C-alpha angles and dihedrals in degrees: 000000000000097000091050093048092048090049092053092050089050091053091049091055094042091047092055093044092044091051090050090051099041101033109023094164093052090046091050091052100040101043098060088046092052106033094121098049091043093051090046090052091052092046089051089059095057098081090046093052091045091051092049098046103035101037119223122262110234092246093061102043093115093051090049091048090052091048091048093049093044093048092047091050092048092050092047094048091048091049091051093045090052090049091049091050091050092047091048092051140261120243108242127179112191103316099333137083107261102180132098134261095265100039091110091062107085132134089253094054092047091049089050090052092050091046091051091050090051091047092050089047090052091047092050092046093053097045095077 
């Protein structure tokens, strides 16, 4: 699983950098609107990176499994919430983000995050 997870992290970083390089105005509007979900997504990746790079001692396998599952769930929910906020619309005034700090947190964006987590779980359950 490690090569797949590392590949997905690489695409997240390259996607953000590529968006900044190719579409700087869209990046300048979307990032302030989605700071909290994006930071939550990156924080969700920390246990997964730690598990992959440090290796888990056999006595702590259960704790590492819980951290890995929790981090993966947090990253998935944050990704779905960000997608839901983008689909619902971002408040823009001229060429600047005009919304508030919590505008991304709506029932639609939370439902999108939960649906994405269920979809990823279904995808994972049917891969084997």
